[in-house]
N, C-alpha and C positions, 0 to 999 in steps of 0.2 A: 453017628455022629454026623453033620452036616459039614460040607465042606465047600469053602469060599471059592468062587471061581476066580483064577488070576486075572481075567480081563475086569473083574467088579473088586478086585483087591484094591485099598488104597495105597498099599506100598509097592506092587508090582506095577498097576497101572499108573500110578501117581495122579497128580490132580491136573485135569483136563477142562478148561474153559468151552462151556459149550458155544459153537457157531450161532451167529445171528443170521438168521434167515433174512431178516428185513434189509441188511447191509445193501446200500445202493452198489450197483455195478456200473462203472464208466462204460458208456456207450463206444463200439468200434470208431464208428463215424459221427462226425456232430456237424452240422451247418453252421459256417462262420459268415456267409454272404449269401444275401438274398435280395433279390430284385424283380421287378417285371419292366421287361424292355420290350414296349411295343406290345403289350398284351401278353406276352410269352414268359412265364415264370421261370426265373433261372437262379443259380447260385454257385457255390463254390462250399466243399467240405473241408473238413479238418486235415486230410491228408494232400489236400490242394487241388484236388480232382474236379471237374467242373460236372454240371447235373442240370437238367430240365426237370419241371416237375410234369406230373402226368397232363395237367390242363396245356401246360406248354407245348408239351410233345405233340398231343391232340390239335393246337392251332397250327403249329409247325406243318403238320402234315395234312390240314383240311379238313378233319376229321372230328365226331363227336368224341367228347372226352369218354364216353362208355364202350368206345372201343378200343382206345387202349388200355382200359379197365379188364377189359374181356383178354386181349392179350397176356397181361399179367396174370390173370386167373388161370388161363390155357397154357402158362410157360412149362409145366413140365410133362404136356401131352404131346401127341406125334401128328398133331394136325396139320394139315398142307401148310397153314399160314404161318405155325410156327416154326416148323421145319424150313421154310424158305427165308425167316428172320435171322434163325441161328446160323444158317447156312453163310451168310454174311459176317458171322461173329469169329474171331480168331478163337476165343475162350468161351464157353457157355456158362455164363455166372446167372445169379439170380436176376429178373426181370427189373426188378427195382428194390430201392432199400426206403424202409419206413422209418421216418425220422420226423422231428418236430422242430419249430421255428415259432420263437416267440409265443409258446403256448399253443400252437395250432399244429395239425398233423398234417404232413406232405411224404408223396411218393417222390423219390428221387430216382430219375432214371441217368444214368452214366451217358458219357458223349457217345462212345462206342454204341450202346444199344439204341440211343436216340438214331443216330446214321443208319443203321441196320432197319429200322421201323419207317424210317423216313424213304430209303431207296425203295422199301417193299410197296409203300403206296404211291410210290414214283413209278416203278417200273414191272411188277409182279403182283399187283393186285388185280389184274383182269380189267373186269367192268368196272370195278371200284378205284381205279386210279385216279387220282387226285391233281388237279393242276396246281393247286397250291404246293404241292409236294414235290413235282415236278420244277417248279419255280425255285423254291428252296434247295433244293437238290442242286442244281446248276450254281446256286450262290454258294454253297459250302463246298463244291469242287475247287473252287479258286479260294477259298478262306475256311482255315480249318475250323470246325464246329467248335470244339473243346478252347482253340485258342481264342475265338470269338467271345466265348462266356465269360473266360477268364478276363478279357481285356475290358468287359465292363465294369470290374470291381478297380480297376488300377486306380491307384490315385495320383493326380499329375503331381510332378516333382515341382518340390518348393524352389523358387528360383531365389537367390541371393540378391538381396537388394542392394543397387549400387552403391558404392562409397561416397560421403559427402564431398562435394569440390567446393572450396569458397574462392570466388573470384573477386578479386579486389575492386571495387568501384571506380570508375574513371571520372575524374572531377572536370565537368567541362569549361574548359578556359574561357575567361572572359572576353568578347570582342573589344575590338579598339573603338567600336563606337560607343558601347556602353560605358567604358572608361572615362570618355570625355565627357558623355552625357553625367556622368557620377560626379567628376570635377568641377563641372559649370555650376550644378546645382548647389554644389558646397560650397563654391565661391561665393553664389548670388543668397546662400543662405547665410554666411557671413556679412556680405553688405546689408541685407536687411537688418541683420540684428543690430550691427554698428549703428545704422541712421536711427534704429528703434531705441537706441540706448543715448545717442546725441540729443534725440527729440526730448526725451525724458529729461536729460541733465538741464537742457536749454528751458523747458517748461517748468524745471523747478528754480533755476535762477530767476525767472521772471517771476512766480509766484513770492521768491524770497523780496526781490526787490520791491515789487508793490506793497508787500507787507512789513518789509523795514520802516523802523522808527523816523531814520534820517531822510525818506525818501521823500516827507512833507516839505522838505526845504528847499525843494525845487527841483532836486537832481533826478527826478525821473526821466526827463525828456532826454538827456545825454546817454541814461542808461536804456532807456528805451531805443534809440537811434543805434546804439550799440547792439541791442539784441537782435534787431532788423536784419543788421549785416550779416550778424553769425546764421541768422536765419535763411536768409537768401544763398548763402554758400551752401547751406545744407540741402536748401530746395533744390539747387542743380544736382545734387546726387540723389537724393530720395526721391523726387518728384516735386510736386507742389507742397509748399509750405508756406504759412502765415501767420504771424504774430500778431493777435489782436490787442 
């Protein structure tokens, strides 16, 4: 008889789900910020560390991109250039990390490795010492390279707007001359209105007297004389006034 192996027994081994070989593994590091400052590619990783790209490090050192690529290729060898760079590092890790940003591949060099490579091209490269590397080395002696990179991605603090303050408007007090002018204009207006009303009243009386039936009996002469006396009195106030 055939004997079933315990490893293949459905009772002993139980039901096991097969592992999914296509399951995506979350990367240990990811690029969270990236920019080019002065043509030097730089950014920050998910752990907060700063990095330069391969082309950015090459420009910082004043060499071609291929030279930095050669250093990464020979990183595990014992060539003098690699040993001189590693001697400046406290811990010898990988030369770079291969990451992606916006669908593009980039090689991220941490700040310590960048500083070691920069010192090499500024001091230890012999006939290949670069003036750009010496200039940038002196610059980053005064300012930490990693801090410089991180500061490129620090957002300015949002300033709170000042609270609104309502200031009551000061009403201008009228000057004494303006008040006097207003009174004069008001009085003159009343006088002109009174003269116009009196003129209209006398003109109405005149027309009624001339059109009255009893005026045909000869009473028009005394009435005209009365009207002339009244018109003369009003003329002294309102200027020239005549009764025809």
